[in-house]
N, C-alpha and C positions, 0 to 999 in steps of 0.2 A: 674585652673584659679585662685584658693586662691593667689599661690604662687607669681601668677604674681600681684597681687595687692599688695602683702609686699612688693615684692621689687623695683616699681613702686612708694610706698608710701615711702621707705627707700631713695630709690636714693633721690626723693624732699624733703625728711629730711636734707639732707646730703649736701646739693645744698642749701639749705635756709641757716643751720650755715653757712655754707662759707660765705653765700652771705653777713650774720651780721658780721659775723667777720672783715670781708676785709671794710666793713662799717665803722663798731668804728676804726679802726685801721688807716682807711685815713683823717678822723675828725682834732686827730692832725696837719699832716701834710696840710691838706687842711686851716687850722689858720693858722699854719704859713707862708704858702705863703701869705694869704693874708696878712698878718701882714706886712711880703718884699714888696710885691708891694705897702701896704698906706706909703710907707718910700723911 
């Protein structure tokens, strides 16, 4: 069962890293989008 726990932990860690990366990448796009809407 330890292997299952380690695998689940690794999968969760990868998902979190991907989510953070996508979030950081989308922040500049969101700011650009808001600037375009103001104009």
